[in-house]
C-alpha positions as CSV (number, residue, x, y, z in Angstrom):
1,M,-72.6,310.1,142.5
2,S,-73.7,313.0,144.3
3,P,-77.5,312.9,144.8
4,I,-77.8,315.7,144.0
5,R,-76.8,313.9,140.7
6,P,-77.5,310.4,139.8
7,L,-76.6,308.8,141.2
8,F,-62.4,293.5,128.5
9,A,-54.4,290.4,123.7
10,A,-55.8,287.1,124.0
11,C,-56.3,285.4,127.3
12,C,-53.9,282.9,128.8
13,A,-55.7,279.6,128.4
14,A,-55.0,277.8,131.6
15,A,-54.9,280.9,133.8
16,L,-58.2,282.2,132.6
17,L,-60.3,279.0,132.7
18,A,-63.6,279.7,134.2
19,P,-63.2,279.4,138.0
20,A,-65.3,276.9,139.9
21,L,-68.3,278.5,141.5
22,P,-68.2,278.8,145.3
23,A,-70.5,276.5,147.1
24,P,-74.0,277.8,147.2
25,A,-75.3,279.3,150.3
26,A,-77.7,277.3,152.4
27,P,-81.0,277.5,150.5
28,P,-83.7,279.6,152.3
29,G,-86.4,277.1,151.2
30,A,-86.9,273.6,149.9
31,G,-87.1,273.0,146.1
32,R,-84.9,272.9,143.1
33,A,-83.1,275.7,141.3
34,A,-84.4,276.7,137.9
35,A,-82.4,274.9,135.1
36,P,-81.3,277.1,132.3
37,A,-80.4,275.8,128.8
38,A,-76.8,274.9,128.3
39,A,-76.3,278.1,126.3
40,G,-77.7,280.2,129.0
41,T,-81.0,281.6,130.3
42,E,-83.7,282.4,127.8
43,P,-86.8,284.6,128.1
44,V,-89.3,281.8,128.9
45,Y,-91.2,283.5,131.7
46,D,-94.2,285.9,131.2
47,Y,-93.2,289.3,132.5
48,A,-96.9,290.3,132.9
49,E,-97.5,287.4,135.2
50,A,-94.4,288.1,137.4
51,I,-95.0,288.1,141.1
52,R,-94.5,291.5,142.8
53,E,-94.0,291.8,146.6
54,Q,-93.2,294.5,149.1
55,L,-91.7,293.9,152.6
56,T,-89.2,295.2,155.1
57,V,-86.1,293.4,156.3
58,E,-84.7,293.8,159.9
59,V,-81.2,295.2,160.2
60,P,-78.8,294.4,163.0
61,A,-78.4,298.2,163.7
62,D,-80.4,300.9,165.4
63,S,-78.9,304.0,163.7
64,D,-81.9,306.2,164.5
65,A,-81.7,305.2,168.2
66,D,-85.4,304.6,168.6
67,G,-84.9,301.4,170.5
68,T,-85.9,299.1,167.6
69,P,-83.8,297.6,164.8
70,D,-83.7,299.6,161.6
71,R,-85.7,298.2,158.7
72,V,-85.0,298.2,155.0
73,A,-87.9,298.6,152.5
74,V,-87.6,295.9,149.8
75,R,-89.5,295.5,146.5
76,V,-89.3,292.1,144.7
77,I,-90.3,291.2,141.1
78,R,-89.8,287.5,140.3
79,P,-90.9,285.0,137.6
80,R,-94.0,283.0,138.3
81,T,-92.3,279.6,138.3
82,A,-93.6,276.1,138.8
83,P,-94.0,275.1,142.5
84,G,-90.7,274.5,144.2
85,V,-88.5,276.1,141.6
86,R,-86.1,278.6,143.0
87,V,-84.3,281.4,141.2
88,P,-81.2,283.6,141.8
89,V,-81.5,287.4,142.5
90,I,-80.2,290.6,140.9
91,F,-80.3,293.2,143.6
92,Q,-80.0,297.0,143.1
93,P,-80.0,299.1,146.2
94,S,-80.4,302.9,146.2
95,P,-81.0,305.9,148.5
96,Y,-82.6,307.7,145.4
97,Y,-85.8,305.8,144.8
98,S,-87.8,308.5,146.6
99,G,-85.8,311.4,145.1
100,T,-83.7,313.9,147.0
101,L,-84.2,317.0,149.0
102,D,-83.0,320.5,148.4
103,V,-80.1,321.0,150.7
104,P,-77.9,324.1,151.0
105,M,-74.2,323.5,150.3
106,H,-71.5,324.5,152.7
107,D,-70.8,328.2,152.3
108,D,-67.1,328.0,153.2
109,I,-65.8,327.6,149.7
110,D,-64.3,331.1,149.4
111,R,-62.0,331.4,152.3
112,A,-61.7,335.1,153.2
113,D,-62.6,336.1,149.7
114,D,-65.9,337.9,149.6
115,A,-65.6,338.6,145.8
116,L,-66.5,335.0,145.0
117,A,-70.1,334.1,145.7
118,P,-70.8,330.9,147.6
119,P,-72.8,328.1,145.9
120,T,-76.5,327.9,146.3
121,A,-78.8,324.9,147.1
122,R,-79.3,322.6,144.2
123,R,-81.3,319.6,143.1
124,D,-80.5,317.4,140.1
125,P,-83.6,316.4,138.2
126,A,-81.9,313.5,136.4
127,L,-81.6,311.2,139.4
128,T,-83.5,308.1,138.1
129,F,-81.5,305.5,136.2
130,A,-83.1,303.4,133.5
131,D,-84.3,300.4,135.5
132,Y,-84.0,297.9,132.7
133,L,-83.1,295.0,135.0
134,D,-86.6,293.7,135.6
135,N,-87.7,293.9,131.9
136,Y,-84.6,292.0,130.7
137,F,-83.9,289.5,133.4
138,V,-87.2,288.5,135.0
139,P,-88.3,286.7,131.8
140,R,-84.9,284.9,131.8
141,G,-85.5,283.4,135.3
142,Y,-84.1,286.0,137.6
143,A,-85.7,287.8,140.5
144,V,-84.9,291.5,140.7
145,V,-84.9,293.2,144.0
146,F,-84.8,296.9,144.8
147,A,-84.2,298.3,148.3
148,D,-84.2,301.7,149.9
149,S,-80.9,302.5,151.7
150,L,-81.3,303.3,155.4
151,G,-82.9,306.7,156.0
152,S,-84.5,306.9,152.5
153,G,-87.9,306.1,151.1
154,G,-89.7,303.4,153.1
155,S,-86.7,302.4,155.2
156,T,-86.0,303.5,158.7
157,G,-82.6,304.3,160.2
158,C,-80.4,307.2,159.1
159,P,-78.2,307.9,156.1
160,T,-74.5,308.2,156.9
161,S,-72.8,308.5,153.4
162,G,-71.1,305.1,153.3
163,G,-71.2,304.4,157.1
164,R,-71.3,300.9,158.6
165,N,-75.0,301.0,159.3
166,E,-75.7,301.6,155.6
167,T,-73.6,298.6,154.7
168,Q,-75.4,296.5,157.3
169,G,-78.7,297.5,155.9
170,M,-78.0,296.2,152.4
171,R,-76.1,293.2,153.7
172,A,-79.3,292.3,155.6
173,V,-81.2,292.0,152.3
174,V,-78.6,289.5,151.1
175,D,-79.0,287.7,154.4
176,W,-82.8,287.6,154.0
177,L,-82.4,286.1,150.5
178,N,-80.3,283.4,152.2
179,G,-82.7,282.7,155.1
180,R,-80.6,284.5,157.7
181,A,-82.6,287.7,158.3
182,R,-86.2,288.3,159.2
183,G,-88.7,289.9,156.7
184,A,-92.2,291.1,157.3
185,D,-95.1,292.5,155.3
186,A,-97.0,295.6,156.1
187,A,-99.1,293.8,158.7
188,G,-96.0,292.4,160.4
189,A,-96.5,288.9,159.2
190,P,-93.2,287.0,158.5
191,V,-92.1,286.9,154.9
192,T,-89.4,284.5,153.7
193,A,-87.5,284.2,150.4
194,A,-88.3,280.5,149.9
195,W,-88.3,281.1,146.2
196,S,-84.6,282.2,146.2
197,T,-81.5,280.0,145.6
198,G,-79.7,282.5,147.8
199,R,-77.2,283.4,145.0
200,T,-77.2,287.1,144.7
201,G,-75.7,289.6,142.3
202,M,-75.6,293.3,143.3
203,I,-75.5,296.0,140.6
204,G,-75.9,299.8,140.4
205,T,-74.5,303.1,139.2
206,S,-73.1,305.8,141.4
207,Y,-74.3,305.5,145.0
208,N,-76.3,302.5,143.8
209,G,-73.0,300.9,142.8
210,T,-71.1,302.0,145.8
211,L,-73.3,300.0,148.1
212,P,-72.4,296.7,146.3
213,N,-68.7,297.5,146.9
214,A,-69.5,298.1,150.6
215,V,-71.5,294.9,151.0
216,A,-68.9,292.8,149.1
217,A,-66.2,294.1,151.4
218,T,-68.0,292.4,154.3
219,G,-67.6,288.9,152.7
220,V,-71.3,288.1,153.2
221,P,-72.1,284.5,152.1
222,G,-74.5,284.3,149.2
223,L,-73.3,287.4,147.4
224,A,-71.8,285.8,144.3
225,T,-71.0,288.8,142.2
226,I,-71.2,292.6,142.0
227,V,-71.3,295.0,139.1
228,P,-70.3,298.5,140.5
229,V,-70.7,301.2,137.8
230,A,-69.2,304.6,138.4
231,A,-68.9,303.6,142.1
232,I,-67.0,304.9,145.1
233,S,-64.3,302.6,146.6
234,N,-63.1,305.1,149.2
235,W,-65.3,307.9,150.4
236,Y,-62.2,310.0,151.5
237,D,-61.2,310.1,147.8
238,Y,-64.7,311.4,147.0
239,Y,-64.7,314.4,149.2
240,R,-61.0,314.8,150.0
241,S,-57.7,314.4,148.2
242,G,-54.1,314.7,149.4
243,G,-55.2,316.2,152.7
244,G,-57.4,318.9,151.0
245,V,-61.1,319.3,150.8
246,V,-62.3,318.7,147.3
247,H,-65.7,318.5,145.7
248,P,-67.2,316.1,143.1
249,G,-67.7,317.3,139.6
250,G,-67.5,320.9,140.5
251,F,-70.4,320.8,142.9
252,L,-68.6,323.0,145.4
253,G,-69.7,322.9,149.0
254,E,-71.0,319.3,148.9
255,D,-69.7,317.0,151.6
256,A,-70.7,313.7,153.3
257,D,-73.2,315.5,155.5
258,I,-74.9,317.3,152.6
259,L,-75.3,314.0,150.7
260,A,-76.8,312.4,153.8
261,R,-79.3,315.2,154.3
262,A,-80.3,315.1,150.6
263,V,-81.3,311.4,150.7
264,L,-83.1,311.7,154.1
265,T,-86.5,311.0,152.6
266,R,-87.8,308.6,155.3
267,Q,-90.8,309.4,157.5
268,N,-90.0,311.3,160.7
269,P,-86.6,312.5,159.4
270,E,-86.1,314.7,162.5
271,V,-85.1,311.6,164.4
272,C,-81.8,311.6,162.4
273,A,-80.8,315.1,163.5
274,P,-78.2,313.9,166.1
275,V,-76.7,311.5,163.6
276,L,-76.3,314.2,161.0
277,A,-74.8,316.6,163.5
278,A,-72.2,313.9,164.5
279,L,-71.5,313.3,160.8
280,D,-70.9,317.0,160.2
281,K,-68.3,317.1,162.9
282,A,-66.6,313.8,162.1
283,Q,-66.0,314.5,158.5
284,D,-63.7,317.4,159.5
285,R,-63.9,320.0,156.7
286,R,-61.4,322.1,158.6
287,T,-58.2,320.0,158.1
288,G,-59.2,317.6,155.3
289,N,-57.2,314.9,157.0
290,V,-57.9,311.2,157.1
291,N,-59.5,310.1,160.4
292,T,-61.5,307.1,161.7
293,F,-64.6,308.4,160.0
294,W,-63.0,308.2,156.5
295,H,-60.9,305.1,157.3
296,E,-64.1,303.1,158.0
297,R,-65.4,304.1,154.5
298,N,-62.3,302.9,152.6
299,Y,-63.5,299.6,151.1
300,A,-60.2,298.8,149.4
301,R,-58.9,298.1,152.9
302,F,-61.3,295.1,153.2
303,A,-60.7,293.6,149.7
304,G,-59.4,290.5,151.4
305,N,-62.9,289.8,152.6
306,V,-64.4,289.9,149.1
307,R,-65.9,286.5,148.0
308,A,-67.9,287.9,145.1
309,S,-66.6,288.3,141.5
310,V,-66.5,291.8,140.2
311,L,-67.4,293.4,136.9
312,L,-66.1,296.9,137.4
313,V,-67.3,299.7,135.0
314,H,-66.3,303.3,134.9
315,G,-66.2,306.4,132.7
316,L,-62.8,307.8,131.7
317,H,-64.4,311.3,131.8
318,D,-66.1,310.9,135.1
319,W,-65.2,313.9,137.3
320,N,-68.0,313.1,139.7
321,V,-66.9,309.7,141.0
322,R,-63.4,310.1,139.6
323,M,-61.2,307.4,138.1
324,G,-59.1,307.5,141.3
325,H,-61.7,305.2,142.7
326,V,-60.8,302.5,140.1
327,G,-57.0,302.2,140.6
328,P,-56.8,301.2,144.3
329,W,-59.9,299.0,144.3
330,W,-58.9,297.1,141.1
331,S,-55.4,296.6,142.4
332,A,-56.6,295.4,145.8
333,L,-59.0,292.9,144.2
334,A,-56.1,291.6,142.1
335,T,-53.9,291.2,145.1
336,H,-56.5,289.0,146.8
337,G,-57.2,286.9,143.7
338,V,-60.8,288.1,143.2
339,P,-62.2,287.0,139.8
340,R,-62.8,290.3,137.9
341,K,-63.3,292.1,134.7
342,I,-63.2,295.8,133.8
343,W,-65.0,298.0,131.3
344,L,-63.7,301.6,130.9
345,H,-65.7,303.8,128.5
346,Q,-65.3,307.3,127.2
347,G,-68.3,308.7,128.9
348,A,-68.6,310.5,132.2
349,H,-70.8,309.6,135.2
350,S,-72.9,307.0,133.3
351,S,-73.4,303.4,132.4
352,P,-72.6,301.5,129.1
353,F,-76.3,300.9,128.9
354,D,-76.4,304.5,127.5
355,V,-74.1,304.2,124.5
356,R,-73.1,300.5,124.1
357,R,-76.4,299.0,125.0
358,A,-76.6,295.7,122.9
359,Q,-73.0,294.7,123.9
360,W,-73.6,295.7,127.5
361,L,-76.7,293.6,127.8
362,R,-75.1,290.6,126.2
363,T,-72.1,290.9,128.6
364,L,-74.2,291.4,131.6
365,H,-76.5,288.5,130.7
366,R,-73.5,286.1,130.3
367,W,-71.9,287.5,133.5
368,F,-75.0,286.8,135.6
369,D,-75.6,283.4,134.0
370,Q,-72.0,282.5,134.8
371,W,-72.0,283.6,138.4
372,L,-75.7,283.2,139.5
373,Y,-76.8,280.2,137.5
374,G,-73.4,278.4,137.2
375,V,-73.6,278.3,133.4
376,D,-70.1,278.2,131.7
377,T,-70.7,281.0,129.4
378,G,-67.0,281.3,128.5
379,I,-66.9,284.9,129.7
380,M,-64.1,284.2,132.2
381,R,-61.9,282.8,129.3
382,E,-62.2,286.1,127.4
383,P,-59.9,289.2,127.9
384,T,-60.1,290.8,131.3
385,A,-60.2,294.4,130.1
386,S,-62.3,296.3,127.6
387,V,-61.3,299.9,127.1
388,E,-62.8,302.5,124.9
389,T,-59.5,304.3,123.9
390,R,-61.4,306.9,121.8
391,P,-65.1,307.4,121.2
392,G,-66.4,304.4,119.5
393,T,-63.1,302.4,119.4
394,W,-62.8,299.6,121.9
395,T,-59.7,297.5,122.6
396,E,-59.3,294.3,124.7
397,A,-56.4,293.1,126.8
398,A,-55.5,290.3,129.2
399,D,-55.3,292.7,132.1
400,W,-55.4,296.3,133.1
401,P,-53.6,298.7,133.3
402,E,-52.6,298.0,129.8
403,P,-49.9,295.2,129.7
404,G,-46.5,296.4,128.8
405,T,-46.8,299.8,130.5
406,A,-43.9,300.9,132.6
407,T,-43.6,303.9,134.9
408,E,-41.4,306.5,133.2
409,R,-39.7,309.3,135.0
410,I,-40.0,312.5,132.9
411,P,-37.8,315.3,134.3
412,L,-39.0,318.9,134.3
413,D,-35.5,320.3,133.9
414,G,-35.6,320.8,130.1
415,G,-32.9,318.2,129.3
416,P,-33.1,315.3,126.9
417,A,-36.4,313.4,127.1
418,A,-37.7,316.0,129.6
419,L,-40.5,318.4,129.7
420,R,-39.5,322.0,129.1
421,L,-40.8,325.1,130.7
422,T,-42.9,327.0,128.2
423,P,-40.8,329.8,126.6
424,G,-41.6,333.3,127.8
425,Q,-42.3,332.4,131.4
426,A,-40.5,334.7,133.8
427,G,-38.8,332.7,136.6
428,R,-39.9,329.5,138.1
429,S,-42.9,330.6,140.1
430,F,-46.6,331.4,139.7
431,T,-49.2,333.4,141.7
432,D,-52.5,331.9,142.6
433,D,-55.7,333.5,141.2
434,P,-58.7,331.5,142.5
435,A,-61.0,333.4,140.1
436,R,-59.5,331.5,137.1
437,T,-60.5,328.0,136.1
438,A,-58.1,325.2,135.3
439,D,-59.4,325.2,131.7
440,D,-58.5,328.8,131.4
441,L,-55.1,328.3,132.9
442,V,-54.1,325.4,130.6
443,A,-55.7,326.9,127.4
444,R,-52.5,328.6,126.0
445,E,-50.1,326.0,124.8
446,T,-47.3,328.6,124.6
447,G,-46.6,331.9,126.2
448,A,-46.2,333.3,129.7
449,D,-49.0,333.2,132.2
450,P,-48.5,334.5,135.8
451,G,-51.0,332.0,137.2
452,R,-49.3,328.8,136.2
453,L,-46.1,327.0,135.4
454,Q,-46.4,325.0,132.2
455,Y,-44.1,322.2,131.0
456,V,-44.5,320.6,127.6
457,S,-42.9,317.9,125.6
458,D,-41.8,318.0,122.0
459,P,-44.4,316.7,119.5
460,L,-44.7,313.0,120.1
461,P,-43.2,310.9,117.3
462,A,-45.7,308.0,117.9
463,P,-48.9,307.5,120.0
464,V,-48.2,307.1,123.7
465,R,-50.7,305.4,126.0
466,Y,-50.9,306.5,129.6
467,S,-52.6,303.6,131.6
468,G,-52.7,303.5,135.4
469,T,-51.9,306.0,138.1
470,G,-49.2,308.6,137.7
471,S,-47.7,311.2,140.0
472,V,-45.7,314.4,140.1
473,T,-42.8,314.9,142.4
474,V,-41.8,318.5,142.8
475,R,-39.6,320.6,145.1
476,V,-41.6,323.7,146.0
477,R,-41.6,326.7,148.1
478,A,-44.9,328.4,148.8
479,A,-46.0,331.5,150.7
480,G,-49.6,332.7,151.1
481,A,-53.1,331.6,152.1
482,S,-53.7,328.7,149.8
483,P,-52.2,325.3,150.8
484,Y,-53.1,323.6,147.5
485,L,-50.7,322.4,144.8
486,T,-52.7,321.2,141.8
487,A,-51.1,319.2,139.0
488,L,-52.9,319.0,135.6
489,L,-51.8,316.5,132.9
490,V,-52.8,317.9,129.5
491,D,-53.0,316.6,126.0
492,Y,-52.1,319.5,123.6
493,G,-53.3,319.0,120.0
494,R,-56.5,319.1,118.2
495,A,-58.9,316.2,118.4
496,N,-62.5,315.3,118.3
497,R,-63.2,314.8,122.1
498,F,-65.9,313.8,124.4
499,Q,-68.0,316.6,125.9
500,R,-71.1,314.9,127.3
501,T,-73.7,312.2,126.8
502,E,-77.1,313.2,125.6
503,R,-80.4,311.2,125.5
504,L,-82.3,310.9,122.3
505,T,-85.8,311.1,123.7
506,D,-87.4,310.4,120.3
507,E,-85.4,307.2,119.7
508,L,-86.3,304.2,121.9
509,D,-85.0,300.7,122.4
510,C,-87.4,298.1,123.8
511,I,-85.1,295.6,125.5
512,G,-87.8,293.3,127.0
513,P,-91.5,292.9,127.7
514,G,-93.3,295.3,129.9
515,T,-96.6,296.6,131.2
516,P,-98.5,299.8,130.4
517,E,-96.8,301.3,133.5
518,D,-93.3,300.0,132.6
519,P,-93.1,299.3,128.9
520,G,-89.5,298.2,128.9
521,C,-88.5,300.9,126.4
522,F,-85.6,303.3,127.0
523,A,-84.2,306.3,125.2
524,K,-81.1,305.8,123.2
525,A,-78.1,308.0,123.9
526,R,-75.0,309.2,122.1
527,Y,-71.7,311.0,122.9
528,V,-71.5,314.7,122.0
529,L,-68.1,315.4,120.6
530,A,-66.3,318.6,119.8
531,D,-63.0,319.5,118.0
532,T,-60.8,321.1,120.7
533,P,-57.2,322.1,121.0
534,H,-56.4,320.5,124.3
535,E,-57.8,318.3,127.1
536,I,-57.1,317.9,130.8
537,V,-56.4,314.2,131.0
538,S,-55.8,313.8,134.7
539,R,-55.3,316.0,137.7
540,G,-54.2,315.7,141.3
541,W,-54.4,317.8,144.4
542,L,-52.2,318.1,147.5
543,D,-52.6,320.2,150.6
544,L,-48.9,321.0,151.2
545,R,-49.4,320.8,154.9
546,N,-50.0,317.0,154.4
547,R,-46.7,316.4,152.6
548,H,-45.7,313.8,155.3
549,G,-49.0,312.0,155.4
550,L,-52.8,312.3,155.3
551,W,-53.5,311.7,159.0
552,A,-52.0,314.9,160.2
553,D,-50.9,318.2,158.7
554,R,-47.7,320.2,159.4
555,P,-47.3,323.8,158.6
556,L,-44.9,324.9,155.9
557,R,-41.6,326.4,157.1
558,P,-41.4,329.9,155.7
559,G,-38.8,330.3,152.9
560,R,-38.0,326.6,152.8
561,F,-38.2,324.2,149.8
562,H,-40.2,321.0,150.4
563,E,-40.2,317.9,148.2
564,V,-43.7,316.7,147.7
565,T,-45.6,314.2,145.6
566,V,-48.9,314.8,144.0
567,P,-50.8,311.6,143.0
568,L,-52.7,312.0,139.8
569,Q,-56.1,310.5,139.1
570,T,-56.0,307.0,137.6
571,Q,-56.5,307.2,133.8
572,D,-56.3,305.5,130.5
573,H,-55.5,307.9,127.6
574,V,-53.8,307.8,124.3
575,F,-51.7,310.8,123.3
576,P,-51.7,310.8,119.5
577,A,-48.6,311.2,117.4
578,G,-47.9,314.9,116.9
579,H,-49.5,316.0,120.1
580,R,-47.6,317.4,123.1
581,L,-47.8,316.1,126.6
582,G,-48.1,318.9,129.1
583,L,-47.9,319.4,132.8
584,V,-49.4,322.5,134.3
585,L,-48.9,323.4,138.0
586,I,-51.4,325.7,139.7
587,S,-52.7,326.2,143.2
588,T,-56.5,326.6,143.3
589,D,-58.5,324.3,141.0
590,R,-61.7,326.4,141.0
591,A,-64.1,323.6,140.0
592,H,-62.9,321.2,142.7
593,T,-61.0,322.8,145.6
594,L,-61.7,325.4,148.3
595,R,-60.7,328.9,147.2
596,Y,-58.4,330.9,149.5
597,R,-57.4,334.5,149.3
598,A,-55.6,335.3,146.0
599,G,-51.9,335.9,145.9
600,T,-50.2,332.7,147.1
601,T,-46.9,332.3,145.3
602,V,-45.4,328.9,144.5
603,E,-41.8,328.5,143.3
604,V,-40.5,325.3,141.8
605,D,-37.0,323.8,141.8
606,E,-37.0,321.9,138.5
607,R,-33.7,320.1,139.1
608,R,-35.3,317.7,141.5
609,S,-38.8,317.6,140.0
610,A,-40.3,315.0,137.6
611,L,-43.5,313.6,136.2
612,H,-44.0,309.8,136.7
613,L,-46.4,308.1,134.2
614,P,-47.2,304.5,133.6
615,M,-47.0,304.5,129.8
616,R,-46.0,302.7,126.6
617,F,-45.9,303.5,122.9
618,A,-49.2,302.6,121.5
619,G,-50.1,301.2,118.1
620,P,-51.4,303.3,115.2
């Protein structure tokens, strides 16, 4: 999500009957709602004749402290309907519509280790997502709205990387669509959304999908559904983990302040200098602890406020916005009875529009017809979860994590049903070498390696599916500069595995009508696969000083063993029969953590250590 990168067993009949739609919000204008066919909306409106508008919406915040309310820049494209006909809205917010700025990263990655060069400034050229929403949905009777997040593009205010003011900014757009906020054109004349039914669905990928999570967590009336794709649910888990400073997708040195600076594309950006300085201090890169800054940005805490249904989408290979953002948010939504579905695909930081386009558009169309037009499309009587268990193979289930999974305790002591220390390793300790990558440290399936402790299972007699959130509990004694303990869950065995998604620029899909400027045609994409001997399935990080909690750290007592638990990233993965399940313990995870001076030693007492995985034997 970093800017600096772009940012469904048969169902139980009674339990999964399509829920009644909540009462519509008070309409912002007189008139009747558009009436779709019983089977759903159809492309009956002329895209070329669509009405396009630009305006700003007043926000109940003054984050740039200029004495006037912040304003959000909004762009609307809507069907040219008969007089008095009102339509629902699909709303995609973003801080990226005006691009991003080149911003130097933090240069504190290598702690007292001059041999490792700090990262340089970067800018990702692939920031723009395929905006297919207007081409597909406007002819079907939807308005599509785009808005610049505060501090970006044509909006005022300041970016705060998930702060309350950003949420207020995008909530204000929903309020305007429901007649509760003031809009104005470039001349200052009032603009209302009399054409809107008020029923709004928010959608987006990465940061664009995080903002829908944030707005839904406020319980704003009129927001009927959200579709967060590759989205953050807790900003702490994006830039921190287990008390340690970590970085998204290997982009070392990035933090909340860097992201805010990168999307500060408004006019007169200098007015935000005090806000950015305060953000830099509040994020606390020194300790990595949870504080009020991060607590405010944990949307799972506010899941009880959510009135909108949720179609959650995420890539199982996303190491930018990691799968750890899925588990707590999905669980919290379930606890509060939020109507929901989930798609998990084999890609990385991307949308199903890239590689499962036709099915995705059908699903999204039925989802919006259900929740915005009130058409019973049957989608809520279908399985809740759709998971791509291997590239091109999708399975459906009544819930997720996979029904039938149970958390298994797998000891590390080498006994029956345990993982065994790889033969040849001398002792039960390793020495940290921050110059080596995790991929390098897990590469050898057998043999000694001074930079790791490796535990492996016997070859699996049948496929095993890991579905949910695991953890590793170990008794450790550490001495040295690095406070990190990193746990890597590894699938050892050859397989054709996902590497990346590539766009096929010479192969296009035209998914709806367009104009010369916006033809509605988009490049196809495909997975790039490779035959590899192993894969890091999940990983977890803990600052050992935070072994008692994330709000405060406590120094390690020299020479003493400490029992600690390292949560693993949420995941869904099938270990094939014949493969080995591996656990590798290291300290520095070069692509994600800070790098302290080499030489930290970590000793493990295996008698009280175990891997805990939600798993079950899978089918063939």
